[in-house]
N, CA, C and O of each residue as an XYZ file, in Angstrom:
752
protein
N     -33.793     36.480    -54.990
C     -33.353     37.076    -53.767
C     -33.685     35.700    -53.005
O     -34.081     34.796    -53.740
N     -33.586     35.436    -51.727
C     -34.693     34.149    -51.221
C     -35.679     35.024    -50.255
O     -35.463     36.162    -49.839
N     -36.691     34.288    -50.032
C     -37.790     35.006    -49.555
C     -37.353     35.126    -48.085
O     -36.898     34.121    -47.538
N     -37.462     36.320    -47.383
C     -37.561     36.751    -45.952
C     -36.040     37.254    -45.895
O     -35.636     36.786    -44.830
N     -35.055     37.918    -46.446
C     -33.854     37.974    -47.164
C     -34.353     39.214    -47.850
O     -33.401     39.619    -48.518
N     -35.145     39.829    -47.974
C     -35.188     41.260    -48.633
C     -34.470     42.725    -47.878
O     -34.598     43.155    -46.732
N     -33.573     43.323    -49.218
C     -32.652     44.029    -49.363
C     -33.308     45.484    -48.996
O     -34.516     45.638    -49.181
N     -32.482     46.584    -48.457
C     -32.506     47.773    -49.021
C     -31.288     48.455    -49.663
O     -30.177     48.452    -49.132
N     -31.591     49.094    -50.948
C     -30.495     50.115    -51.815
C     -30.172     50.976    -50.782
O     -30.625     52.109    -50.944
N     -29.641     50.830    -49.943
C     -28.834     52.976    -49.443
C     -27.906     53.438    -50.352
O     -27.273     54.421    -49.968
N     -27.615     52.964    -51.569
C     -26.357     53.290    -52.382
C     -26.777     54.119    -53.123
O     -26.181     54.465    -54.143
N     -27.834     54.566    -52.757
C     -28.723     56.022    -54.013
C     -28.312     55.068    -55.513
O     -28.361     55.974    -56.345
N     -28.065     54.207    -56.046
C     -28.096     53.524    -56.657
C     -26.516     53.492    -58.127
O     -26.456     52.937    -59.224
N     -25.217     54.640    -57.128
C     -24.584     54.947    -57.338
C     -23.358     53.476    -57.892
O     -23.445     52.666    -56.969
N     -22.593     53.046    -58.708
C     -22.040     51.763    -58.522
C     -20.253     51.833    -58.127
O     -19.748     52.852    -58.599
N     -19.737     51.367    -57.729
C     -18.589     51.914    -57.305
C     -17.983     52.072    -58.329
O     -18.226     51.449    -59.363
N     -16.729     53.292    -58.144
C     -15.788     53.430    -59.159
C     -13.926     52.353    -59.112
O     -13.576     51.738    -58.104
N     -13.195     52.401    -60.237
C     -12.011     51.849    -59.711
C     -12.256     50.295    -59.645
O     -13.338     49.757    -59.412
N     -11.114     49.704    -59.881
C     -10.852     48.012    -59.659
C     -11.411     47.277    -58.674
O     -11.999     46.213    -58.871
N     -11.222     47.903    -57.393
C     -11.521     47.377    -55.519
C     -12.534     48.067    -55.227
O     -13.001     48.794    -56.104
N     -13.255     48.016    -53.683
C     -13.789     48.294    -53.303
C     -13.383     47.779    -51.819
O     -12.952     46.627    -51.777
N     -13.459     48.417    -50.727
C     -13.792     47.836    -49.477
C     -14.859     47.739    -48.886
O     -15.679     48.657    -48.859
N     -14.972     46.973    -48.499
C     -16.209     46.718    -48.029
C     -16.198     46.662    -46.295
O     -15.126     46.852    -45.720
N     -17.432     46.395    -45.516
C     -16.994     46.014    -44.210
C     -19.061     45.827    -44.259
O     -19.937     46.358    -44.942
N     -19.054     44.263    -42.558
C     -20.567     44.070    -42.736
C     -20.727     44.150    -40.864
O     -19.966     43.728    -39.994
N     -21.799     44.738    -40.783
C     -22.191     45.422    -38.702
C     -23.566     45.038    -38.908
O     -23.994     44.641    -39.991
N     -24.115     45.135    -38.071
C     -25.338     45.431    -37.208
C     -24.960     46.640    -36.190
O     -24.134     46.621    -35.278
N     -25.791     47.676    -36.606
C     -26.173     48.733    -36.061
C     -26.364     48.687    -35.002
O     -26.417     47.569    -34.488
N     -26.543     49.797    -34.234
C     -26.755     49.944    -32.507
C     -28.048     50.718    -32.978
O     -28.129     51.460    -33.956
N     -28.881     50.443    -32.222
C     -29.918     51.954    -32.389
C     -30.364     52.701    -31.637
O     -30.172     52.583    -30.426
N     -31.031     53.605    -32.134
C     -31.019     54.884    -30.693
C     -32.115     54.636    -29.647
O     -33.319     54.390    -29.724
N     -31.581     54.732    -29.029
C     -30.817     55.809    -28.247
C     -29.720     55.374    -28.192
O     -28.934     56.271    -28.498
N     -29.170     54.372    -27.939
C     -27.989     53.857    -27.103
C     -26.812     54.233    -28.552
O     -25.979     55.130    -28.421
N     -26.907     53.472    -29.772
C     -26.086     54.292    -30.742
C     -25.217     55.188    -30.968
O     -24.037     55.168    -31.318
N     -26.526     56.584    -30.533
C     -25.537     57.797    -30.284
C     -25.274     58.220    -29.397
O     -24.637     59.273    -29.420
N     -25.714     57.475    -27.883
C     -24.710     57.528    -26.857
C     -23.112     56.726    -26.781
O     -22.172     57.081    -26.070
N     -23.143     55.625    -27.682
C     -21.962     55.283    -27.454
C     -20.619     55.823    -28.640
O     -19.406     55.891    -28.444
N     -21.547     56.192    -30.056
C     -20.595     57.288    -30.414
C     -20.385     58.661    -29.919
O     -19.447     59.458    -29.923
N     -20.881     58.655    -29.744
C     -20.852     60.212    -28.863
C     -19.323     60.323    -27.887
O     -18.327     61.045    -27.872
N     -19.934     58.948    -27.002
C     -18.468     58.363    -26.254
C     -16.751     58.759    -26.665
O     -15.696     59.283    -26.307
N     -17.804     57.718    -28.146
C     -16.301     57.742    -29.211
C     -15.264     58.889    -28.918
O     -14.144     59.051    -28.433
N     -16.393     59.654    -29.551
C     -15.572     61.122    -30.055
C     -15.331     61.418    -28.756
O     -14.137     61.489    -28.463
N     -15.981     61.577    -28.039
C     -15.329     61.946    -26.365
C     -14.407     61.165    -25.995
O     -14.029     61.637    -24.923
N     -13.851     60.321    -26.204
C     -12.965     59.623    -25.820
C     -10.943     60.368    -26.574
O      -9.787     60.147    -26.213
N     -11.671     61.370    -27.858
C     -10.638     61.830    -28.868
C     -10.249     60.617    -29.632
O      -9.113     60.607    -30.106
N     -10.972     59.664    -29.809
C     -10.894     58.534    -31.420
C     -11.363     59.310    -32.127
O     -12.283     60.123    -32.044
N     -10.179     58.811    -33.369
C      -9.883     59.380    -34.713
C     -10.502     58.682    -35.617
O     -10.460     58.864    -36.833
N     -11.221     57.684    -34.900
C     -12.395     56.540    -35.641
C     -13.390     56.556    -35.652
O     -14.098     55.873    -36.393
N     -13.786     57.404    -34.767
C     -15.008     57.661    -34.103
C     -16.579     57.389    -35.128
O     -17.531     58.169    -35.154
N     -16.478     56.180    -35.832
C     -17.436     55.739    -36.750
C     -18.715     54.865    -36.008
O     -18.606     53.913    -35.235
N     -19.844     55.459    -36.465
C     -21.614     55.408    -35.773
C     -20.960     53.765    -35.321
O     -20.228     52.979    -35.922
N     -21.777     53.721    -33.687
C     -21.926     52.473    -32.760
C     -22.000     51.204    -33.872
O     -21.854     51.679    -34.999
N     -22.116     50.263    -33.896
C     -21.909     48.950    -34.255
C     -21.081     48.008    -33.694
O     -20.064     48.250    -33.043
N     -21.940     45.976    -34.194
C     -20.985     44.751    -34.080
C     -20.499     44.832    -35.249
O     -21.226     45.237    -36.156
N     -19.341     44.517    -35.470
C     -18.607     44.300    -36.175
C     -18.964     43.044    -36.807
O     -18.995     42.181    -35.929
N     -19.258     42.547    -37.988
C     -19.449     41.112    -38.099
C     -18.290     41.134    -39.129
O     -17.253     40.786    -38.564
N     -18.119     41.386    -40.279
C     -16.777     41.647    -41.586
C     -15.846     43.156    -41.401
O     -16.524     44.177    -41.284
N     -14.843     43.251    -41.383
C     -13.978     44.332    -40.683
C     -13.671     44.699    -41.703
O     -13.918     43.952    -42.650
N     -13.025     45.955    -41.956
C     -12.443     46.254    -43.574
C     -11.730     45.063    -44.561
O     -10.731     44.380    -44.333
N     -12.598     45.077    -45.705
C     -12.140     43.859    -46.542
C     -11.787     44.228    -48.299
O     -12.618     43.729    -49.058
N     -11.131     44.698    -48.697
C     -10.851     44.556    -49.806
C     -11.318     44.095    -51.116
O     -10.316     43.657    -51.682
N     -12.349     43.973    -51.890
C     -12.624     43.373    -53.427
C     -12.658     43.879    -54.571
O     -12.527     45.048    -54.932
N     -12.861     42.851    -55.189
C     -13.251     43.552    -56.623
C     -13.902     43.664    -56.653
O     -14.601     42.936    -55.948
N     -14.647     44.822    -57.581
C     -15.740     45.639    -57.472
C     -16.290     44.521    -58.839
O     -17.513     44.450    -58.718
N     -16.004     43.976    -59.602
C     -16.827     42.830    -60.082
C     -17.307     41.497    -59.507
O     -18.181     40.718    -59.888
N     -16.307     41.471    -58.277
C     -17.084     40.899    -57.310
C     -18.066     41.204    -56.209
O     -18.474     40.431    -55.342
N     -18.353     42.394    -56.389
C     -19.449     42.627    -55.436
C     -20.954     41.967    -55.578
O     -21.329     41.481    -54.511
N     -22.011     41.829    -56.788
C     -23.055     41.564    -56.728
C     -22.316     40.344    -56.585
O     -22.202     40.604    -55.387
N     -21.631     39.117    -56.710
C     -22.002     37.905    -55.843
C     -21.797     38.018    -54.781
O     -22.161     36.946    -54.298
N     -21.341     38.783    -53.812
C     -20.919     39.005    -52.282
C     -22.389     39.481    -51.615
O     -22.764     39.243    -50.467
N     -23.134     40.241    -52.688
C     -23.969     41.236    -52.470
C     -25.335     39.725    -52.239
O     -26.116     39.579    -51.299
N     -25.193     39.010    -53.243
C     -26.188     38.152    -53.554
C     -25.667     36.633    -52.252
O     -26.563     35.959    -51.745
N     -24.286     36.379    -51.950
C     -24.359     35.332    -51.299
C     -24.616     35.914    -49.574
O     -24.850     35.139    -48.646
N     -24.496     37.583    -49.414
C     -25.301     38.062    -48.317
C     -26.953     37.437    -47.994
O     -27.494     36.868    -47.046
N     -27.324     37.852    -49.208
C     -28.755     37.771    -49.035
C     -29.196     36.292    -48.521
O     -29.854     36.298    -47.481
N     -28.861     34.735    -49.242
C     -28.327     33.858    -48.734
C     -28.336     33.831    -47.012
O     -29.183     33.206    -46.374
N     -27.074     34.742    -46.298
C     -26.873     34.520    -45.332
C     -27.906     34.863    -44.590
O     -28.575     34.210    -43.789
N     -27.947     35.600    -44.828
C     -29.404     36.699    -44.086
C     -30.429     35.761    -44.120
O     -30.683     35.497    -42.945
N     -31.109     35.156    -44.820
C     -32.645     34.662    -45.217
C     -32.089     32.955    -44.516
O     -32.980     32.111    -44.418
N     -30.939     32.638    -44.163
C     -30.115     31.198    -42.786
C     -30.316     31.931    -41.759
O     -29.845     31.235    -40.859
N     -30.711     32.895    -41.276
C     -30.052     33.406    -39.959
C     -31.701     34.082    -39.478
O     -32.490     34.565    -40.290
N     -31.898     33.989    -38.279
C     -33.293     34.343    -37.800
C     -33.417     35.784    -36.803
O     -33.170     35.438    -35.648
N     -33.527     36.331    -36.828
C     -33.790     38.012    -35.726
C     -33.049     37.383    -34.613
O     -33.012     36.157    -34.711
N     -32.586     37.767    -33.818
C     -32.372     37.919    -32.657
C     -32.032     38.672    -31.726
O     -31.097     39.435    -31.968
N     -32.579     38.711    -30.545
C     -31.849     39.687    -29.700
C     -30.518     39.926    -28.996
O     -30.216     39.101    -28.134
N     -29.640     40.976    -29.245
C     -29.002     41.458    -28.655
C     -28.879     42.834    -27.409
O     -29.182     44.022    -27.519
N     -28.280     42.024    -26.206
C     -27.625     42.530    -24.331
C     -26.418     43.110    -24.981
O     -25.823     42.333    -25.728
N     -25.919     44.337    -24.854
C     -24.464     44.937    -24.830
C     -24.749     45.100    -22.852
O     -25.480     45.947    -22.338
N     -24.108     44.260    -22.250
C     -24.011     44.543    -21.000
C     -22.110     45.364    -20.519
O     -21.100     45.034    -21.140
N     -22.100     46.220    -19.542
C     -20.673     46.508    -19.196
C     -19.891     46.773    -19.830
O     -20.260     46.603    -20.992
N     -18.285     47.360    -19.740
C     -17.344     47.417    -20.701
C     -16.309     45.732    -20.597
O     -16.411     44.674    -19.977
N     -15.536     46.221    -21.420
C     -14.569     44.770    -21.480
C     -13.409     46.300    -22.421
O     -13.658     47.362    -22.992
N     -12.155     45.487    -22.067
C     -10.379     46.186    -23.275
C     -10.200     44.765    -23.647
O     -10.664     43.787    -23.061
N      -9.193     44.802    -25.090
C      -8.386     44.189    -25.204
C      -7.232     43.988    -24.687
O      -6.745     42.857    -24.715
N      -6.429     45.278    -23.992
C      -5.784     45.934    -23.117
C      -4.787     44.921    -22.608
O      -5.574     44.163    -22.041
N      -3.726     44.448    -22.443
C      -2.348     45.183    -23.412
C      -2.024     44.762    -24.703
O      -0.906     44.934    -25.188
N      -3.146     44.105    -25.402
C      -2.569     43.479    -26.460
C      -3.230     44.429    -27.681
O      -2.228     44.797    -28.293
N      -4.194     44.914    -28.233
C      -4.433     45.859    -28.599
C      -5.048     47.032    -27.544
O      -5.021     46.523    -26.423
N      -5.562     48.331    -27.474
C      -5.721     49.697    -27.467
C      -6.768     49.948    -27.205
O      -6.998     51.157    -27.241
N      -7.848     49.119    -26.847
C      -9.218     49.282    -27.304
C     -10.203     48.604    -25.599
O     -10.221     47.547    -24.967
N     -10.969     50.157    -25.471
C     -12.220     49.517    -24.731
C     -13.514     49.920    -25.620
O     -13.653     50.843    -26.422
N     -14.536     48.772    -25.142
C     -15.370     48.251    -25.547
C     -16.930     47.917    -24.395
O     -17.020     47.657    -23.195
N     -17.776     48.064    -25.310
C     -18.874     47.440    -24.677
C     -19.304     46.445    -25.253
O     -19.576     46.393    -26.453
N     -19.424     45.414    -24.329
C     -19.955     43.723    -23.615
C     -20.990     43.420    -24.278
O     -22.065     44.011    -24.178
N     -20.620     41.914    -25.448
C     -22.482     41.412    -25.716
C     -22.001     40.839    -24.976
O     -20.854     40.547    -24.640
N     -23.676     40.521    -24.482
C     -23.400     39.721    -22.634
C     -24.901     38.457    -23.387
O     -25.116     37.356    -22.879
N     -25.813     39.083    -24.778
C     -26.161     37.298    -25.256
C     -26.638     37.821    -26.360
O     -27.209     38.873    -26.646
N     -26.276     36.840    -26.953
C     -26.218     36.843    -28.778
C     -24.970     36.974    -28.983
O     -24.688     37.643    -29.978
N     -24.117     36.564    -28.383
C     -22.950     36.248    -28.695
C     -22.929     34.718    -29.948
O     -22.039     34.623    -30.794
N     -23.572     34.126    -29.871
C     -23.277     33.427    -30.768
C     -24.189     33.282    -32.223
O     -24.166     32.354    -33.031
N     -24.651     34.007    -32.240
C     -24.916     34.157    -33.239
C     -25.146     35.132    -33.669
O     -26.260     35.404    -34.117
N     -24.067     36.015    -33.656
C     -23.067     36.949    -34.434
C     -21.614     36.307    -34.727
O     -20.893     36.543    -35.697
N     -21.377     35.477    -33.695
C     -20.165     34.201    -34.236
C     -20.311     33.732    -35.551
O     -19.567     33.933    -36.511
N     -21.959     32.705    -35.455
C     -22.810     32.156    -36.791
C     -23.001     33.196    -37.978
O     -22.863     32.839    -39.148
N     -23.291     34.362    -37.659
C     -23.160     35.115    -38.638
C     -21.826     35.634    -39.469
O     -21.722     35.681    -40.695
N     -20.881     35.994    -38.534
C     -19.662     36.362    -38.965
C     -18.909     35.170    -39.911
O     -18.158     35.354    -40.869
N     -19.407     33.758    -39.260
C     -18.794     32.881    -39.688
C     -18.893     32.200    -41.535
O     -18.132     31.638    -42.322
N     -20.485     32.746    -41.513
C     -21.593     32.696    -42.885
C     -20.639     33.935    -44.133
O     -20.307     34.045    -45.313
N     -20.577     34.575    -42.913
C     -20.402     36.329    -44.021
C     -18.901     36.138    -44.686
O     -18.627     36.404    -45.856
N     -17.859     35.548    -43.550
C     -16.354     35.491    -43.983
C     -16.073     33.893    -44.681
O     -14.862     33.714    -44.814
N     -16.915     32.694    -45.157
C     -16.749     31.528    -45.957
C     -17.545     32.435    -47.212
O     -17.250     31.691    -48.147
N     -18.254     33.406    -47.767
C     -17.744     34.237    -49.054
C     -17.342     34.338    -50.534
O     -16.585     35.164    -51.045
N     -18.088     33.203    -51.189
C     -17.150     33.004    -51.870
C     -15.763     34.679    -53.051
O     -16.224     35.555    -53.784
N     -14.547     34.502    -52.795
C     -14.142     36.118    -53.299
C     -14.072     37.244    -52.218
O     -14.073     38.456    -52.436
N     -14.001     36.492    -50.788
C     -13.133     37.312    -49.827
C     -12.383     36.454    -48.649
O     -12.718     35.632    -47.796
N     -11.127     37.131    -49.098
C     -10.079     36.873    -48.436
C      -9.769     37.850    -47.583
O      -9.668     38.999    -48.013
N      -9.562     37.557    -46.201
C      -9.445     38.164    -45.441
C      -8.366     37.626    -44.006
O      -8.553     36.699    -43.218
N      -6.890     38.922    -44.108
C      -5.974     38.034    -42.658
C      -6.721     38.655    -41.726
O      -7.139     39.797    -41.915
N      -6.977     37.949    -40.589
C      -7.499     38.602    -39.119
C      -5.659     38.453    -38.341
O      -4.712     37.667    -38.319
N      -5.950     39.413    -37.964
C      -4.879     38.950    -36.355
C      -5.379     38.168    -35.159
O      -4.591     37.390    -34.622
N      -6.490     38.284    -34.734
C      -7.339     38.152    -33.510
C      -8.559     37.209    -34.150
O      -8.933     37.151    -35.322
N      -9.066     36.465    -32.939
C      -9.954     35.882    -33.592
C     -11.360     36.610    -32.896
O     -11.374     37.246    -31.842
N     -12.672     36.298    -33.901
C     -13.314     37.121    -33.763
C     -14.201     37.400    -32.691
O     -15.010     36.501    -32.463
N     -14.257     38.325    -32.035
C     -15.398     39.035    -30.886
C     -16.155     39.641    -30.874
O     -15.831     40.799    -31.139
N     -17.698     39.409    -30.583
C     -18.236     41.082    -30.675
C     -18.254     41.540    -29.700
O     -17.926     41.008    -28.639
N     -18.679     42.722    -29.885
C     -18.543     43.602    -29.408
C     -18.968     45.270    -29.911
O     -19.469     45.387    -31.029
N     -18.803     46.238    -29.255
C     -18.531     47.810    -29.671
C     -17.446     48.616    -28.878
O     -17.273     48.761    -27.667
N     -16.823     49.055    -29.892
C     -15.712     49.496    -29.468
C     -16.179     51.252    -29.413
O     -16.686     51.910    -30.322
N     -15.790     51.718    -27.962
C     -16.168     52.888    -27.610
C     -14.560     53.890    -27.186
O     -14.636     54.949    -26.563
N     -13.780     53.547    -27.462
C     -12.436     54.069    -27.652
C     -11.832     53.144    -27.909
O     -12.126     52.030    -27.476
N     -10.548     53.446    -28.903
C      -8.948     52.697    -29.224
C      -7.911     53.834    -29.912
O      -8.080     54.669    -30.800
N      -7.081     53.568    -29.310
C      -5.612     53.946    -30.084
C      -5.578     55.903    -29.683
O      -5.139     56.823    -30.373
N      -6.297     55.925    -28.184
C      -6.157     57.126    -27.088
C      -5.558     56.932    -26.598
O      -5.126     55.779    -26.560
N      -4.782     58.491    -25.397
C      -4.443     57.952    -24.219
C      -5.122     57.128    -23.570
O      -6.304     56.863    -23.783
N      -4.349     56.612    -22.637
C      -4.740     55.399    -21.174
C      -4.906     56.377    -20.345
O      -4.060     56.375    -19.450
N      -5.954     57.527    -20.273
C      -6.776     58.053    -19.220
C      -7.462     58.234    -19.952
O      -8.461     58.472    -19.273
N      -7.815     58.340    -21.170
C      -9.253     58.435    -21.862
C      -9.533     56.807    -22.450
O     -10.285     56.728    -23.422
N      -8.971     55.554    -21.910
C      -9.112     54.431    -22.145
C      -9.840     54.209    -20.851
O     -11.032     53.902    -20.840
N      -9.188     54.351    -19.855
C      -9.953     54.203    -18.481
C     -10.938     55.255    -18.431
O     -11.931     54.623    -18.070
N     -11.262     56.326    -18.548
C     -12.479     56.977    -18.958
C     -13.399     56.310    -19.396
O     -14.328     56.115    -18.612
N     -13.472     55.868    -20.429
C     -14.757     55.383    -20.912
C     -14.600     53.904    -20.350
O     -15.705     53.500    -19.991
N     -13.576     52.940    -20.148
C     -13.984     51.770    -19.432
C     -15.059     52.425    -17.853
O     -16.056     52.004    -17.266
N     -14.306     53.412    -17.726
C     -15.318     53.287    -16.305
C     -16.919     54.041    -15.945
O     -17.741     53.974    -15.031
N     -16.711     55.130    -17.900
C     -18.080     55.948    -17.425
C     -19.379     54.725    -18.139
O     -20.567     54.968    -17.926
N     -19.104     53.869    -18.696
C     -19.679     52.667    -19.619
C     -20.230     51.723    -18.543
O     -21.306     51.197    -18.827
N     -19.624     51.383    -17.226
C     -19.388     50.373    -16.602
C     -20.646     49.522    -16.497
O     -20.590     48.398    -16.997
N     -21.869     49.947    -15.861
C     -22.966     50.378    -15.654
C     -24.299     50.173    -16.723
O     -25.488     49.947    -16.497
N     -23.330     50.409    -18.310
C     -24.425     50.722    -19.538
C     -24.690     49.086    -19.977
O     -23.966     48.092    -20.020
N     -26.220     49.377    -20.296
C     -27.161     48.124    -20.798
C     -28.118     48.663    -21.462
O     -28.747     49.664    -21.118
N     -28.298     47.914    -22.614
C     -29.018     47.968    -23.719
C     -29.783     46.390    -24.208
O     -29.104     45.376    -24.044
N     -30.847     46.294    -24.654
C     -31.211     45.077    -25.476
C     -32.472     45.371    -26.317
O     -33.624     45.733    -26.078
N     -31.606     44.996    -27.617
C     -32.338     45.133    -28.460
C     -32.775     44.139    -29.430
O     -31.976     43.204    -29.491
N     -33.890     44.011    -30.299
C     -33.508     43.392    -31.484
C     -32.926     43.308    -32.851
O     -32.676     44.339    -33.475
N     -32.760     42.434    -33.215
C     -31.236     42.247    -34.680
C     -32.260     41.715    -36.074
O     -32.484     40.530    -36.323
N     -32.828     42.962    -36.929
C     -33.390     41.982    -37.706
C     -32.704     42.055    -39.238
O     -33.154     41.645    -40.308
N     -30.978     42.983    -38.818
C     -30.529     43.057    -40.154
C     -29.612     43.383    -40.106
O     -29.572     44.401    -39.415
N     -28.106     42.926    -40.708
C     -26.916     43.679    -41.103
C     -26.563     44.400    -41.904
O     -26.713     43.977    -43.050
N     -26.156     45.310    -41.810
C     -25.330     46.803    -43.097
C     -24.042     45.696    -43.827
O     -23.240     44.838    -43.459
N     -24.597     46.550    -45.363
C     -23.024     46.120    -45.847
C     -22.952     47.550    -46.162
O     -23.783     48.303    -46.670
N     -21.653     47.759    -45.701
C     -20.762     49.506    -46.202
C     -19.593     49.009    -46.984
O     -18.922     47.979    -46.905
N     -19.546     50.228    -47.892
C     -18.484     50.479    -48.708
C     -17.528     51.606    -48.400
O     -17.744     52.394    -47.480
N     -16.430     51.671    -49.211
C     -15.168     52.854    -48.581
C     -14.702     52.727    -50.104
O     -14.434     51.626    -50.586
N     -14.611     54.031    -50.908
C     -14.199     53.729    -51.981
C     -13.102     54.234    -51.596
O     -12.447     54.267    -52.638
N     -12.109     54.887    -50.323
C     -10.816     55.532    -50.159
C     -11.080     56.434    -50.121
O     -10.712     56.929    -49.056
N     -12.081     57.752    -51.325
C     -12.425     58.994    -51.457
C     -12.994     59.835    -49.831
O     -12.600     60.883    -49.320
N     -14.322     58.587    -49.257
C     -15.069     59.495    -48.666
C     -15.711     58.132    -46.750
O     -15.556     56.932    -46.523
N     -16.125     58.856    -46.238
C     -15.924     58.194    -44.932
C     -17.128     56.978    -45.526
O     -17.822     57.094    -46.537
N     -17.115     56.157    -44.835
C     -17.972     54.512    -45.171
C     -19.193     55.268    -44.736
O     -19.393     56.031    -43.790
N     -20.250     54.648    -46.108
C     -21.221     53.869    -46.283
C     -22.085     53.122    -46.372
O     -21.969     52.216    -47.197
N     -23.111     53.202    -45.673
C     -24.256     51.911    -45.941
C     -23.942     52.024    -47.337
O     -23.597     52.863    -48.169
N     -24.268     50.563    -47.200
C     -24.744     50.475    -48.877
C     -26.411     49.264    -49.240
O     -27.291     49.231    -50.100
N     -26.006     48.342    -47.813
C     -27.608     47.396    -48.435
C     -27.564     47.616    -46.655
O     -26.835     48.074    -45.775
N     -29.523     46.620    -46.938
C     -29.586     46.015    -45.527
C     -29.862     44.707    -46.183
O     -30.153     44.365    -47.329
N     -29.636     43.991    -44.853
C     -29.891     42.629    -45.260
C     -30.848     41.691    -44.208
O     -30.519     40.930    -43.298
N     -31.703     41.944    -44.549
C     -32.832     41.450    -43.756
C     -33.018     40.187    -43.017
O     -33.239     39.167    -43.669
N     -32.943     40.131    -41.535
C     -32.357     38.422    -41.078
C     -34.285     37.759    -40.990
O     -35.227     38.295    -40.407
N     -34.276     36.857    -41.559
C     -35.488     35.982    -41.504
C     -35.381     33.919    -42.205
O     -34.289     33.355    -42.145
N     -36.301     33.358    -42.622
C     -35.675     32.332    -43.282
C     -36.915     31.182    -42.934
O     -36.815     30.024    -43.339
């Protein structure tokens, strides 16, 4: 593993079962903002209310045999990118194209884009995307229009600034919720 790309194994050493596994990669939103944004998504009635995050790679199915190579590539990506400041400010929406309200990334956009691009170039990852990458934190999705409007208005003045020093690989076996597998520390 490259120096500065230390990773924390959060899987408890449990290997994936089956021939394929779903993975996703994200930047976690730290406390106290993470809980606040997650709670707001739950309050909107969002059935996919996962902990607040900025997605770098959305749900992607890979061969379990390819997981070690993916993790090696992610360590290289992390080593090649320096920590950066992420500033979340205000709200935005993808309506009418999709029924999503989000907290906007005001600073750190290019760093997220560069990470997402490097991650997407991982050998063995083949993910069809419907839309161009746009870093954001979803706070309401596929809920009633009134709930989308309320989330948009309630978080219009939201602001948080913090240092991003890692991204997390999540996995989903189809049996349980998304679970963090490994943190990849940025540095180089």
